[in-house]
PyMOL Python script that loads the backbone (N, CA, C, O; Angstrom):
from pymol import cmd

cmd.read_pdbstr("""\
ATOM      1  N   MET A   1     -22.984  -2.917 -34.740  1.00  0.00           N
ATOM      2  CA  MET A   1     -23.891  -1.938 -35.276  1.00  0.00           C
ATOM      3  C   MET A   1     -23.886  -2.071 -36.801  1.00  0.00           C
ATOM      4  O   MET A   1     -22.822  -2.187 -37.409  1.00  0.00           O
ATOM      5  N   ILE A   2     -25.064  -2.053 -37.419  1.00  0.00           N
ATOM      6  CA  ILE A   2     -25.154  -2.220 -38.868  1.00  0.00           C
ATOM      7  C   ILE A   2     -25.720  -0.953 -39.497  1.00  0.00           C
ATOM      8  O   ILE A   2     -26.817  -0.508 -39.160  1.00  0.00           O
ATOM      9  N   ASP A   3     -24.960  -0.393 -40.401  1.00  0.00           N
ATOM     10  CA  ASP A   3     -25.400   0.761 -41.183  1.00  0.00           C
ATOM     11  C   ASP A   3     -26.086   0.222 -42.431  1.00  0.00           C
ATOM     12  O   ASP A   3     -25.511  -0.622 -43.119  1.00  0.00           O
ATOM     13  N   PRO A   4     -27.315   0.689 -42.751  1.00  0.00           N
ATOM     14  CA  PRO A   4     -28.024   0.125 -43.905  1.00  0.00           C
ATOM     15  C   PRO A   4     -27.302   0.339 -45.232  1.00  0.00           C
ATOM     16  O   PRO A   4     -27.546  -0.396 -46.190  1.00  0.00           O
ATOM     17  N   ILE A   5     -26.421   1.330 -45.303  1.00  0.00           N
ATOM     18  CA  ILE A   5     -25.705   1.603 -46.555  1.00  0.00           C
ATOM     19  C   ILE A   5     -24.329   0.950 -46.553  1.00  0.00           C
ATOM     20  O   ILE A   5     -23.943   0.308 -47.530  1.00  0.00           O
ATOM     21  N   GLU A   6     -23.584   1.111 -45.453  1.00  0.00           N
ATOM     22  CA  GLU A   6     -22.206   0.627 -45.379  1.00  0.00           C
ATOM     23  C   GLU A   6     -22.091  -0.795 -44.852  1.00  0.00           C
ATOM     24  O   GLU A   6     -21.035  -1.409 -45.000  1.00  0.00           O
ATOM     25  N   GLY A   7     -23.120  -1.331 -44.254  1.00  0.00           N
ATOM     26  CA  GLY A   7     -23.072  -2.678 -43.700  1.00  0.00           C
ATOM     27  C   GLY A   7     -22.580  -2.660 -42.268  1.00  0.00           C
ATOM     28  O   GLY A   7     -22.603  -1.610 -41.624  1.00  0.00           O
ATOM     29  N   PRO A   8     -22.128  -3.817 -41.744  1.00  0.00           N
ATOM     30  CA  PRO A   8     -21.684  -3.897 -40.343  1.00  0.00           C
ATOM     31  C   PRO A   8     -20.449  -3.031 -40.107  1.00  0.00           C
ATOM     32  O   PRO A   8     -19.575  -2.929 -40.967  1.00  0.00           O
ATOM     33  N   LYS A   9     -20.390  -2.414 -38.940  1.00  0.00           N
ATOM     34  CA  LYS A   9     -19.233  -1.593 -38.574  1.00  0.00           C
ATOM     35  C   LYS A   9     -18.371  -2.373 -37.595  1.00  0.00           C
ATOM     36  O   LYS A   9     -18.878  -2.965 -36.642  1.00  0.00           O
ATOM     37  N   MET A  10     -17.079  -2.370 -37.833  1.00  0.00           N
ATOM     38  CA  MET A  10     -16.130  -3.009 -36.927  1.00  0.00           C
ATOM     39  C   MET A  10     -15.622  -1.955 -35.952  1.00  0.00           C
ATOM     40  O   MET A  10     -15.447  -0.792 -36.314  1.00  0.00           O
ATOM     41  N   GLN A  11     -15.389  -2.374 -34.715  1.00  0.00           N
ATOM     42  CA  GLN A  11     -14.777  -1.466 -33.765  1.00  0.00           C
ATOM     43  C   GLN A  11     -13.342  -1.233 -34.187  1.00  0.00           C
ATOM     44  O   GLN A  11     -12.613  -2.178 -34.489  1.00  0.00           O
ATOM     45  N   THR A  12     -12.935   0.035 -34.208  1.00  0.00           N
ATOM     46  CA  THR A  12     -11.572   0.341 -34.619  1.00  0.00           C
ATOM     47  C   THR A  12     -10.587   0.183 -33.466  1.00  0.00           C
ATOM     48  O   THR A  12      -9.388   0.017 -33.693  1.00  0.00           O
ATOM     49  N   ASN A  13     -11.078   0.232 -32.242  1.00  0.00           N
ATOM     50  CA  ASN A  13     -10.216   0.109 -31.085  1.00  0.00           C
ATOM     51  C   ASN A  13     -10.875  -0.856 -30.110  1.00  0.00           C
ATOM     52  O   ASN A  13     -11.991  -0.606 -29.656  1.00  0.00           O
ATOM     53  N   MET A  14     -10.203  -1.956 -29.782  1.00  0.00           N
ATOM     54  CA  MET A  14     -10.799  -2.957 -28.908  1.00  0.00           C
ATOM     55  C   MET A  14     -11.085  -2.430 -27.512  1.00  0.00           C
ATOM     56  O   MET A  14     -11.825  -3.057 -26.753  1.00  0.00           O
ATOM     57  N   PHE A  15     -10.506  -1.281 -27.161  1.00  0.00           N
ATOM     58  CA  PHE A  15     -10.717  -0.724 -25.838  1.00  0.00           C
ATOM     59  C   PHE A  15     -11.871   0.277 -25.804  1.00  0.00           C
ATOM     60  O   PHE A  15     -12.210   0.785 -24.735  1.00  0.00           O
ATOM     61  N   ASP A  16     -12.476   0.568 -26.946  1.00  0.00           N
ATOM     62  CA  ASP A  16     -13.685   1.377 -26.998  1.00  0.00           C
ATOM     63  C   ASP A  16     -14.858   0.428 -26.800  1.00  0.00           C
ATOM     64  O   ASP A  16     -15.342  -0.185 -27.752  1.00  0.00           O
ATOM     65  N   VAL A  17     -15.304   0.313 -25.572  1.00  0.00           N
ATOM     66  CA  VAL A  17     -16.286  -0.700 -25.209  1.00  0.00           C
ATOM     67  C   VAL A  17     -17.672  -0.085 -25.099  1.00  0.00           C
ATOM     68  O   VAL A  17     -17.855   0.975 -24.500  1.00  0.00           O
ATOM     69  N   ASP A  18     -18.645  -0.771 -25.690  1.00  0.00           N
ATOM     70  CA  ASP A  18     -20.031  -0.348 -25.521  1.00  0.00           C
ATOM     71  C   ASP A  18     -20.870  -1.459 -24.901  1.00  0.00           C
ATOM     72  O   ASP A  18     -22.091  -1.339 -24.806  1.00  0.00           O
ATOM     73  N   ASN A  19     -20.222  -2.529 -24.483  1.00  0.00           N
ATOM     74  CA  ASN A  19     -20.899  -3.644 -23.838  1.00  0.00           C
ATOM     75  C   ASN A  19     -21.106  -3.295 -22.367  1.00  0.00           C
ATOM     76  O   ASN A  19     -20.142  -3.133 -21.619  1.00  0.00           O
ATOM     77  N   GLU A  20     -22.377  -3.179 -21.955  1.00  0.00           N
ATOM     78  CA  GLU A  20     -22.696  -2.757 -20.593  1.00  0.00           C
ATOM     79  C   GLU A  20     -22.175  -3.732 -19.542  1.00  0.00           C
ATOM     80  O   GLU A  20     -21.775  -3.314 -18.456  1.00  0.00           O
ATOM     81  N   GLU A  21     -22.177  -5.025 -19.856  1.00  0.00           N
ATOM     82  CA  GLU A  21     -21.683  -6.031 -18.916  1.00  0.00           C
ATOM     83  C   GLU A  21     -20.186  -5.841 -18.650  1.00  0.00           C
ATOM     84  O   GLU A  21     -19.735  -5.935 -17.509  1.00  0.00           O
ATOM     85  N   ILE A  22     -19.419  -5.574 -19.717  1.00  0.00           N
ATOM     86  CA  ILE A  22     -17.980  -5.328 -19.557  1.00  0.00           C
ATOM     87  C   ILE A  22     -17.761  -4.043 -18.757  1.00  0.00           C
ATOM     88  O   ILE A  22     -16.942  -4.010 -17.839  1.00  0.00           O
ATOM     89  N   LEU A  23     -18.493  -2.991 -19.109  1.00  0.00           N
ATOM     90  CA  LEU A  23     -18.339  -1.715 -18.407  1.00  0.00           C
ATOM     91  C   LEU A  23     -18.662  -1.850 -16.919  1.00  0.00           C
ATOM     92  O   LEU A  23     -17.967  -1.274 -16.082  1.00  0.00           O
ATOM     93  N   ASN A  24     -19.707  -2.605 -16.585  1.00  0.00           N
ATOM     94  CA  ASN A  24     -20.067  -2.815 -15.176  1.00  0.00           C
ATOM     95  C   ASN A  24     -18.995  -3.611 -14.446  1.00  0.00           C
ATOM     96  O   ASN A  24     -18.653  -3.290 -13.308  1.00  0.00           O
ATOM     97  N   LEU A  25     -18.464  -4.643 -15.088  1.00  0.00           N
ATOM     98  CA  LEU A  25     -17.416  -5.447 -14.472  1.00  0.00           C
ATOM     99  C   LEU A  25     -16.159  -4.611 -14.238  1.00  0.00           C
ATOM    100  O   LEU A  25     -15.530  -4.723 -13.186  1.00  0.00           O
ATOM    101  N   VAL A  26     -15.790  -3.779 -15.204  1.00  0.00           N
ATOM    102  CA  VAL A  26     -14.634  -2.889 -15.052  1.00  0.00           C
ATOM    103  C   VAL A  26     -14.860  -1.935 -13.883  1.00  0.00           C
ATOM    104  O   VAL A  26     -13.967  -1.739 -13.059  1.00  0.00           O
ATOM    105  N   MET A  27     -16.048  -1.344 -13.809  1.00  0.00           N
ATOM    106  CA  MET A  27     -16.354  -0.387 -12.746  1.00  0.00           C
ATOM    107  C   MET A  27     -16.259  -1.048 -11.368  1.00  0.00           C
ATOM    108  O   MET A  27     -15.686  -0.475 -10.441  1.00  0.00           O
ATOM    109  N   LEU A  28     -16.822  -2.254 -11.235  1.00  0.00           N
ATOM    110  CA  LEU A  28     -16.766  -2.959  -9.951  1.00  0.00           C
ATOM    111  C   LEU A  28     -15.342  -3.357  -9.581  1.00  0.00           C
ATOM    112  O   LEU A  28     -14.936  -3.220  -8.427  1.00  0.00           O
ATOM    113  N   ALA A  29     -14.589  -3.847 -10.553  1.00  0.00           N
ATOM    114  CA  ALA A  29     -13.208  -4.264 -10.286  1.00  0.00           C
ATOM    115  C   ALA A  29     -12.345  -3.068  -9.887  1.00  0.00           C
ATOM    116  O   ALA A  29     -11.522  -3.166  -8.977  1.00  0.00           O
ATOM    117  N   LYS A  30     -12.535  -1.946 -10.570  1.00  0.00           N
ATOM    118  CA  LYS A  30     -11.764  -0.753 -10.233  1.00  0.00           C
ATOM    119  C   LYS A  30     -12.120  -0.253  -8.837  1.00  0.00           C
ATOM    120  O   LYS A  30     -11.248   0.197  -8.094  1.00  0.00           O
ATOM    121  N   ALA A  31     -13.388  -0.332  -8.483  1.00  0.00           N
ATOM    122  CA  ALA A  31     -13.814   0.082  -7.144  1.00  0.00           C
ATOM    123  C   ALA A  31     -13.174  -0.809  -6.090  1.00  0.00           C
ATOM    124  O   ALA A  31     -12.779  -0.334  -5.025  1.00  0.00           O
ATOM    125  N   ALA A  32     -13.073  -2.093  -6.384  1.00  0.00           N
ATOM    126  CA  ALA A  32     -12.464  -3.031  -5.442  1.00  0.00           C
ATOM    127  C   ALA A  32     -10.973  -2.770  -5.279  1.00  0.00           C
ATOM    128  O   ALA A  32     -10.403  -3.103  -4.239  1.00  0.00           O
ATOM    129  N   SER A  33     -10.334  -2.186  -6.274  1.00  0.00           N
ATOM    130  CA  SER A  33      -8.890  -1.959  -6.201  1.00  0.00           C
ATOM    131  C   SER A  33      -8.538  -0.624  -5.541  1.00  0.00           C
ATOM    132  O   SER A  33      -7.360  -0.290  -5.417  1.00  0.00           O
ATOM    133  N   GLU A  34      -9.542   0.137  -5.119  1.00  0.00           N
ATOM    134  CA  GLU A  34      -9.265   1.426  -4.467  1.00  0.00           C
ATOM    135  C   GLU A  34      -8.492   1.238  -3.158  1.00  0.00           C
ATOM    136  O   GLU A  34      -7.689   2.091  -2.781  1.00  0.00           O
ATOM    137  N   LEU A  35      -8.734   0.124  -2.471  1.00  0.00           N
ATOM    138  CA  LEU A  35      -8.035  -0.135  -1.213  1.00  0.00           C
ATOM    139  C   LEU A  35      -6.594  -0.584  -1.431  1.00  0.00           C
ATOM    140  O   LEU A  35      -5.743  -0.389  -0.563  1.00  0.00           O
ATOM    141  N   ASP A  36      -6.323  -1.177  -2.575  1.00  0.00           N
ATOM    142  CA  ASP A  36      -4.988  -1.690  -2.893  1.00  0.00           C
ATOM    143  C   ASP A  36      -4.679  -1.327  -4.342  1.00  0.00           C
ATOM    144  O   ASP A  36      -4.722  -2.190  -5.219  1.00  0.00           O
ATOM    145  N   PRO A  37      -4.366  -0.048  -4.603  1.00  0.00           N
ATOM    146  CA  PRO A  37      -4.182   0.394  -5.990  1.00  0.00           C
ATOM    147  C   PRO A  37      -2.985  -0.261  -6.676  1.00  0.00           C
ATOM    148  O   PRO A  37      -2.019  -0.672  -6.033  1.00  0.00           O
ATOM    149  N   ILE A  38      -3.081  -0.341  -7.981  1.00  0.00           N
ATOM    150  CA  ILE A  38      -2.037  -0.941  -8.809  1.00  0.00           C
ATOM    151  C   ILE A  38      -1.228   0.191  -9.441  1.00  0.00           C
ATOM    152  O   ILE A  38      -1.793   1.173  -9.922  1.00  0.00           O
ATOM    153  N   ASP A  39       0.080   0.050  -9.436  1.00  0.00           N
ATOM    154  CA  ASP A  39       0.958   1.052 -10.038  1.00  0.00           C
ATOM    155  C   ASP A  39       1.125   0.742 -11.526  1.00  0.00           C
ATOM    156  O   ASP A  39       1.760  -0.246 -11.895  1.00  0.00           O
ATOM    157  N   PHE A  40       0.559   1.580 -12.362  1.00  0.00           N
ATOM    158  CA  PHE A  40       0.642   1.395 -13.807  1.00  0.00           C
ATOM    159  C   PHE A  40       1.771   2.216 -14.437  1.00  0.00           C
ATOM    160  O   PHE A  40       1.940   2.200 -15.656  1.00  0.00           O
ATOM    161  N   SER A  41       2.537   2.927 -13.621  1.00  0.00           N
ATOM    162  CA  SER A  41       3.603   3.763 -14.173  1.00  0.00           C
ATOM    163  C   SER A  41       4.651   2.896 -14.865  1.00  0.00           C
ATOM    164  O   SER A  41       4.998   1.819 -14.381  1.00  0.00           O
ATOM    165  N   GLY A  42       5.141   3.371 -15.982  1.00  0.00           N
ATOM    166  CA  GLY A  42       6.173   2.666 -16.729  1.00  0.00           C
ATOM    167  C   GLY A  42       5.648   1.559 -17.620  1.00  0.00           C
ATOM    168  O   GLY A  42       6.432   0.897 -18.300  1.00  0.00           O
ATOM    169  N   LEU A  43       4.348   1.341 -17.634  1.00  0.00           N
ATOM    170  CA  LEU A  43       3.771   0.298 -18.480  1.00  0.00           C
ATOM    171  C   LEU A  43       3.246   0.900 -19.772  1.00  0.00           C
ATOM    172  O   LEU A  43       2.918   2.086 -19.828  1.00  0.00           O
ATOM    173  N   GLN A  44       3.168   0.085 -20.799  1.00  0.00           N
ATOM    174  CA  GLN A  44       2.671   0.558 -22.085  1.00  0.00           C
ATOM    175  C   GLN A  44       1.196   0.229 -22.265  1.00  0.00           C
ATOM    176  O   GLN A  44       0.713   0.119 -23.392  1.00  0.00           O
ATOM    177  N   ILE A  45       0.489   0.074 -21.165  1.00  0.00           N
ATOM    178  CA  ILE A  45      -0.949  -0.155 -21.185  1.00  0.00           C
ATOM    179  C   ILE A  45      -1.543   0.702 -20.073  1.00  0.00           C
ATOM    180  O   ILE A  45      -0.979   0.802 -18.983  1.00  0.00           O
ATOM    181  N   THR A  46      -2.678   1.311 -20.359  1.00  0.00           N
ATOM    182  CA  THR A  46      -3.308   2.145 -19.337  1.00  0.00           C
ATOM    183  C   THR A  46      -4.124   1.275 -18.384  1.00  0.00           C
ATOM    184  O   THR A  46      -4.408   0.111 -18.669  1.00  0.00           O
ATOM    185  N   GLU A  47      -4.487   1.850 -17.274  1.00  0.00           N
ATOM    186  CA  GLU A  47      -5.329   1.140 -16.313  1.00  0.00           C
ATOM    187  C   GLU A  47      -6.648   0.722 -16.972  1.00  0.00           C
ATOM    188  O   GLU A  47      -7.091  -0.417 -16.822  1.00  0.00           O
ATOM    189  N   GLU A  48      -7.260   1.644 -17.695  1.00  0.00           N
ATOM    190  CA  GLU A  48      -8.540   1.359 -18.353  1.00  0.00           C
ATOM    191  C   GLU A  48      -8.395   0.218 -19.366  1.00  0.00           C
ATOM    192  O   GLU A  48      -9.240  -0.676 -19.423  1.00  0.00           O
ATOM    193  N   GLN A  49      -7.328   0.250 -20.160  1.00  0.00           N
ATOM    194  CA  GLN A  49      -7.104  -0.807 -21.147  1.00  0.00           C
ATOM    195  C   GLN A  49      -6.917  -2.164 -20.473  1.00  0.00           C
ATOM    196  O   GLN A  49      -7.454  -3.167 -20.944  1.00  0.00           O
ATOM    197  N   ALA A  50      -6.169  -2.203 -19.387  1.00  0.00           N
ATOM    198  CA  ALA A  50      -5.933  -3.460 -18.678  1.00  0.00           C
ATOM    199  C   ALA A  50      -7.239  -4.022 -18.123  1.00  0.00           C
ATOM    200  O   ALA A  50      -7.506  -5.219 -18.236  1.00  0.00           O
ATOM    201  N   TYR A  51      -8.038  -3.161 -17.528  1.00  0.00           N
ATOM    202  CA  TYR A  51      -9.309  -3.619 -16.961  1.00  0.00           C
ATOM    203  C   TYR A  51     -10.269  -4.084 -18.053  1.00  0.00           C
ATOM    204  O   TYR A  51     -10.939  -5.104 -17.892  1.00  0.00           O
ATOM    205  N   VAL A  52     -10.342  -3.354 -19.151  1.00  0.00           N
ATOM    206  CA  VAL A  52     -11.230  -3.749 -20.254  1.00  0.00           C
ATOM    207  C   VAL A  52     -10.769  -5.085 -20.839  1.00  0.00           C
ATOM    208  O   VAL A  52     -11.593  -5.959 -21.106  1.00  0.00           O
ATOM    209  N   LEU A  53      -9.478  -5.245 -21.038  1.00  0.00           N
ATOM    210  CA  LEU A  53      -8.933  -6.490 -21.589  1.00  0.00           C
ATOM    211  C   LEU A  53      -9.272  -7.680 -20.697  1.00  0.00           C
ATOM    212  O   LEU A  53      -9.742  -8.709 -21.181  1.00  0.00           O
ATOM    213  N   MET A  54      -9.034  -7.541 -19.408  1.00  0.00           N
ATOM    214  CA  MET A  54      -9.296  -8.644 -18.481  1.00  0.00           C
ATOM    215  C   MET A  54     -10.795  -8.890 -18.308  1.00  0.00           C
ATOM    216  O   MET A  54     -11.218 -10.044 -18.232  1.00  0.00           O
ATOM    217  N   ALA A  55     -11.599  -7.841 -18.243  1.00  0.00           N
ATOM    218  CA  ALA A  55     -13.053  -8.006 -18.103  1.00  0.00           C
ATOM    219  C   ALA A  55     -13.628  -8.722 -19.317  1.00  0.00           C
ATOM    220  O   ALA A  55     -14.492  -9.589 -19.184  1.00  0.00           O
ATOM    221  N   THR A  56     -13.149  -8.358 -20.495  1.00  0.00           N
ATOM    222  CA  THR A  56     -13.603  -9.015 -21.720  1.00  0.00           C
ATOM    223  C   THR A  56     -13.236 -10.495 -21.679  1.00  0.00           C
ATOM    224  O   THR A  56     -14.045 -11.352 -22.035  1.00  0.00           O
ATOM    225  N   HIS A  57     -12.023 -10.785 -21.248  1.00  0.00           N
ATOM    226  CA  HIS A  57     -11.565 -12.176 -21.163  1.00  0.00           C
ATOM    227  C   HIS A  57     -12.412 -12.969 -20.163  1.00  0.00           C
ATOM    228  O   HIS A  57     -12.821 -14.094 -20.452  1.00  0.00           O
ATOM    229  N   VAL A  58     -12.672 -12.390 -18.997  1.00  0.00           N
ATOM    230  CA  VAL A  58     -13.447 -13.080 -17.962  1.00  0.00           C
ATOM    231  C   VAL A  58     -14.860 -13.371 -18.455  1.00  0.00           C
ATOM    232  O   VAL A  58     -15.387 -14.460 -18.227  1.00  0.00           O
ATOM    233  N   LEU A  59     -15.471 -12.408 -19.125  1.00  0.00           N
ATOM    234  CA  LEU A  59     -16.839 -12.614 -19.593  1.00  0.00           C
ATOM    235  C   LEU A  59     -16.911 -13.624 -20.735  1.00  0.00           C
ATOM    236  O   LEU A  59     -17.972 -14.194 -20.989  1.00  0.00           O
ATOM    237  N   ASP A  60     -15.800 -13.849 -21.422  1.00  0.00           N
ATOM    238  CA  ASP A  60     -15.764 -14.854 -22.484  1.00  0.00           C
ATOM    239  C   ASP A  60     -15.537 -16.269 -21.939  1.00  0.00           C
ATOM    240  O   ASP A  60     -15.754 -17.251 -22.649  1.00  0.00           O
ATOM    241  N   MET A  61     -15.104 -16.370 -20.686  1.00  0.00           N
ATOM    242  CA  MET A  61     -14.800 -17.670 -20.091  1.00  0.00           C
ATOM    243  C   MET A  61     -16.077 -18.436 -19.783  1.00  0.00           C
ATOM    244  O   MET A  61     -17.130 -17.852 -19.529  1.00  0.00           O
ATOM    245  N   GLN A  62     -15.958 -19.750 -19.813  1.00  0.00           N
ATOM    246  CA  GLN A  62     -17.063 -20.594 -19.399  1.00  0.00           C
ATOM    247  C   GLN A  62     -17.185 -20.475 -17.884  1.00  0.00           C
ATOM    248  O   GLN A  62     -16.185 -20.594 -17.176  1.00  0.00           O
ATOM    249  N   ARG A  63     -18.389 -20.244 -17.378  1.00  0.00           N
ATOM    250  CA  ARG A  63     -18.569 -19.987 -15.952  1.00  0.00           C
ATOM    251  C   ARG A  63     -18.858 -21.266 -15.184  1.00  0.00           C
ATOM    252  O   ARG A  63     -19.702 -22.075 -15.571  1.00  0.00           O
ATOM    253  N   ASN A  64     -18.136 -21.423 -14.090  1.00  0.00           N
ATOM    254  CA  ASN A  64     -18.305 -22.554 -13.199  1.00  0.00           C
ATOM    255  C   ASN A  64     -17.846 -22.094 -11.826  1.00  0.00           C
ATOM    256  O   ASN A  64     -16.745 -21.558 -11.689  1.00  0.00           O
ATOM    257  N   HIS A  65     -18.671 -22.294 -10.810  1.00  0.00           N
ATOM    258  CA  HIS A  65     -18.359 -21.776  -9.472  1.00  0.00           C
ATOM    259  C   HIS A  65     -17.005 -22.278  -8.959  1.00  0.00           C
ATOM    260  O   HIS A  65     -16.219 -21.489  -8.434  1.00  0.00           O
ATOM    261  N   LEU A  66     -16.728 -23.551  -9.100  1.00  0.00           N
ATOM    262  CA  LEU A  66     -15.466 -24.108  -8.608  1.00  0.00           C
ATOM    263  C   LEU A  66     -14.274 -23.552  -9.386  1.00  0.00           C
ATOM    264  O   LEU A  66     -13.252 -23.203  -8.796  1.00  0.00           O
ATOM    265  N   THR A  67     -14.405 -23.470 -10.704  1.00  0.00           N
ATOM    266  CA  THR A  67     -13.331 -22.905 -11.527  1.00  0.00           C
ATOM    267  C   THR A  67     -13.107 -21.440 -11.190  1.00  0.00           C
ATOM    268  O   THR A  67     -11.965 -20.997 -11.068  1.00  0.00           O
ATOM    269  N   ASP A  68     -14.195 -20.681 -11.038  1.00  0.00           N
ATOM    270  CA  ASP A  68     -14.071 -19.268 -10.669  1.00  0.00           C
ATOM    271  C   ASP A  68     -13.345 -19.123  -9.332  1.00  0.00           C
ATOM    272  O   ASP A  68     -12.482 -18.259  -9.174  1.00  0.00           O
ATOM    273  N   SER A  69     -13.700 -19.974  -8.377  1.00  0.00           N
ATOM    274  CA  SER A  69     -13.060 -19.929  -7.062  1.00  0.00           C
ATOM    275  C   SER A  69     -11.573 -20.258  -7.158  1.00  0.00           C
ATOM    276  O   SER A  69     -10.750 -19.613  -6.508  1.00  0.00           O
ATOM    277  N   ALA A  70     -11.225 -21.257  -7.964  1.00  0.00           N
ATOM    278  CA  ALA A  70      -9.819 -21.628  -8.141  1.00  0.00           C
ATOM    279  C   ALA A  70      -9.031 -20.478  -8.766  1.00  0.00           C
ATOM    280  O   ALA A  70      -7.897 -20.215  -8.367  1.00  0.00           O
ATOM    281  N   ILE A  71      -9.619 -19.801  -9.730  1.00  0.00           N
ATOM    282  CA  ILE A  71      -8.953 -18.669 -10.368  1.00  0.00           C
ATOM    283  C   ILE A  71      -8.749 -17.542  -9.367  1.00  0.00           C
ATOM    284  O   ILE A  71      -7.688 -16.919  -9.336  1.00  0.00           O
ATOM    285  N   ILE A  72      -9.760 -17.278  -8.550  1.00  0.00           N
ATOM    286  CA  ILE A  72      -9.647 -16.223  -7.537  1.00  0.00           C
ATOM    287  C   ILE A  72      -8.528 -16.549  -6.554  1.00  0.00           C
ATOM    288  O   ILE A  72      -7.717 -15.680  -6.229  1.00  0.00           O
ATOM    289  N   VAL A  73      -8.475 -17.787  -6.078  1.00  0.00           N
ATOM    290  CA  VAL A  73      -7.421 -18.185  -5.138  1.00  0.00           C
ATOM    291  C   VAL A  73      -6.048 -18.036  -5.788  1.00  0.00           C
ATOM    292  O   VAL A  73      -5.125 -17.510  -5.166  1.00  0.00           O
ATOM    293  N   LYS A  74      -5.905 -18.487  -7.021  1.00  0.00           N
ATOM    294  CA  LYS A  74      -4.621 -18.385  -7.724  1.00  0.00           C
ATOM    295  C   LYS A  74      -4.189 -16.921  -7.835  1.00  0.00           C
ATOM    296  O   LYS A  74      -3.024 -16.599  -7.603  1.00  0.00           O
ATOM    297  N   LEU A  75      -5.122 -16.038  -8.190  1.00  0.00           N
ATOM    298  CA  LEU A  75      -4.794 -14.622  -8.332  1.00  0.00           C
ATOM    299  C   LEU A  75      -4.463 -13.978  -6.986  1.00  0.00           C
ATOM    300  O   LEU A  75      -3.581 -13.123  -6.910  1.00  0.00           O
ATOM    301  N   LEU A  76      -5.159 -14.379  -5.931  1.00  0.00           N
ATOM    302  CA  LEU A  76      -4.854 -13.855  -4.604  1.00  0.00           C
ATOM    303  C   LEU A  76      -3.460 -14.283  -4.149  1.00  0.00           C
ATOM    304  O   LEU A  76      -2.711 -13.477  -3.597  1.00  0.00           O
ATOM    305  N   VAL A  77      -3.113 -15.546  -4.380  1.00  0.00           N
ATOM    306  CA  VAL A  77      -1.776 -16.028  -4.013  1.00  0.00           C
ATOM    307  C   VAL A  77      -0.716 -15.298  -4.828  1.00  0.00           C
ATOM    308  O   VAL A  77       0.305 -14.872  -4.289  1.00  0.00           O
ATOM    309  N   GLU A  78      -0.961 -15.154  -6.136  1.00  0.00           N
ATOM    310  CA  GLU A  78      -0.024 -14.451  -7.000  1.00  0.00           C
ATOM    311  C   GLU A  78       0.176 -13.009  -6.517  1.00  0.00           C
ATOM    312  O   GLU A  78       1.308 -12.531  -6.455  1.00  0.00           O
ATOM    313  N   ASN A  79      -0.896 -12.328  -6.183  1.00  0.00           N
ATOM    314  CA  ASN A  79      -0.814 -10.959  -5.698  1.00  0.00           C
ATOM    315  C   ASN A  79      -0.092 -10.889  -4.353  1.00  0.00           C
ATOM    316  O   ASN A  79       0.711  -9.986  -4.118  1.00  0.00           O
ATOM    317  N   PHE A  80      -0.381 -11.840  -3.481  1.00  0.00           N
ATOM    318  CA  PHE A  80       0.265 -11.914  -2.171  1.00  0.00           C
ATOM    319  C   PHE A  80       1.777 -12.059  -2.312  1.00  0.00           C
ATOM    320  O   PHE A  80       2.540 -11.344  -1.662  1.00  0.00           O
ATOM    321  N   ILE A  81       2.203 -12.985  -3.162  1.00  0.00           N
ATOM    322  CA  ILE A  81       3.633 -13.226  -3.375  1.00  0.00           C
ATOM    323  C   ILE A  81       4.303 -12.011  -4.016  1.00  0.00           C
ATOM    324  O   ILE A  81       5.404 -11.625  -3.624  1.00  0.00           O
ATOM    325  N   LEU A  82       3.641 -11.414  -4.996  1.00  0.00           N
ATOM    326  CA  LEU A  82       4.188 -10.214  -5.638  1.00  0.00           C
ATOM    327  C   LEU A  82       4.370  -9.094  -4.619  1.00  0.00           C
ATOM    328  O   LEU A  82       5.399  -8.418  -4.611  1.00  0.00           O
ATOM    329  N   ASN A  83       3.371  -8.899  -3.760  1.00  0.00           N
ATOM    330  CA  ASN A  83       3.491  -7.858  -2.720  1.00  0.00           C
ATOM    331  C   ASN A  83       4.612  -8.165  -1.745  1.00  0.00           C
ATOM    332  O   ASN A  83       5.329  -7.254  -1.331  1.00  0.00           O
ATOM    333  N   LEU A  84       4.784  -9.438  -1.364  1.00  0.00           N
ATOM    334  CA  LEU A  84       5.894  -9.805  -0.488  1.00  0.00           C
ATOM    335  C   LEU A  84       7.233  -9.481  -1.146  1.00  0.00           C
ATOM    336  O   LEU A  84       8.136  -8.946  -0.503  1.00  0.00           O
ATOM    337  N   LYS A  85       7.351  -9.809  -2.433  1.00  0.00           N
ATOM    338  CA  LYS A  85       8.595  -9.528  -3.154  1.00  0.00           C
ATOM    339  C   LYS A  85       8.854  -8.026  -3.246  1.00  0.00           C
ATOM    340  O   LYS A  85       9.989  -7.574  -3.089  1.00  0.00           O
ATOM    341  N   LEU A  86       7.796  -7.256  -3.502  1.00  0.00           N
ATOM    342  CA  LEU A  86       7.950  -5.809  -3.592  1.00  0.00           C
ATOM    343  C   LEU A  86       8.352  -5.188  -2.254  1.00  0.00           C
ATOM    344  O   LEU A  86       9.038  -4.167  -2.208  1.00  0.00           O
ATOM    345  N   LEU A  87       7.915  -5.818  -1.182  1.00  0.00           N
ATOM    346  CA  LEU A  87       8.269  -5.335   0.159  1.00  0.00           C
ATOM    347  C   LEU A  87       9.611  -5.868   0.634  1.00  0.00           C
ATOM    348  O   LEU A  87      10.067  -5.532   1.727  1.00  0.00           O
ATOM    349  N   GLY A  88      10.249  -6.704  -0.191  1.00  0.00           N
ATOM    350  CA  GLY A  88      11.546  -7.270   0.168  1.00  0.00           C
ATOM    351  C   GLY A  88      11.465  -8.328   1.241  1.00  0.00           C
ATOM    352  O   GLY A  88      12.422  -8.516   1.992  1.00  0.00           O
ATOM    353  N   LYS A  89      10.341  -9.030   1.335  1.00  0.00           N
ATOM    354  CA  LYS A  89      10.124 -10.026   2.382  1.00  0.00           C
ATOM    355  C   LYS A  89      10.406 -11.444   1.906  1.00  0.00           C
ATOM    356  O   LYS A  89       9.917 -12.402   2.504  1.00  0.00           O
ATOM    357  N   THR A  90      11.183 -11.594   0.845  1.00  0.00           N
ATOM    358  CA  THR A  90      11.440 -12.936   0.323  1.00  0.00           C
ATOM    359  C   THR A  90      12.655 -13.558   0.943  1.00  0.00           C
ATOM    360  O   THR A  90      13.007 -14.690   0.610  1.00  0.00           O
TER     361      THR A  90
END
""", "prot")
cmd.dss("prot")
cmd.show_as("cartoon", "prot")
cmd.util.cbc("prot")
cmd.orient("prot")
């Protein structure tokens, strides 16, 4: 945003997002996690901050169907293993 007197304004907080694409991605991702919620207790980052950070990162990535699929598989395996460890199934 550019103020004609003060010039361009910098965001003071990277988690104050006004990018509609990021907000939509965060909303969809959070909706998808309703079935398998994430425990944010004891962390120094809020759920909203984590989602905004990751959504911003994803939207900055170069898009490629095969790469996107590989990332999804890697994250699913990582989540699967983490859940097994949390359940004491290792």
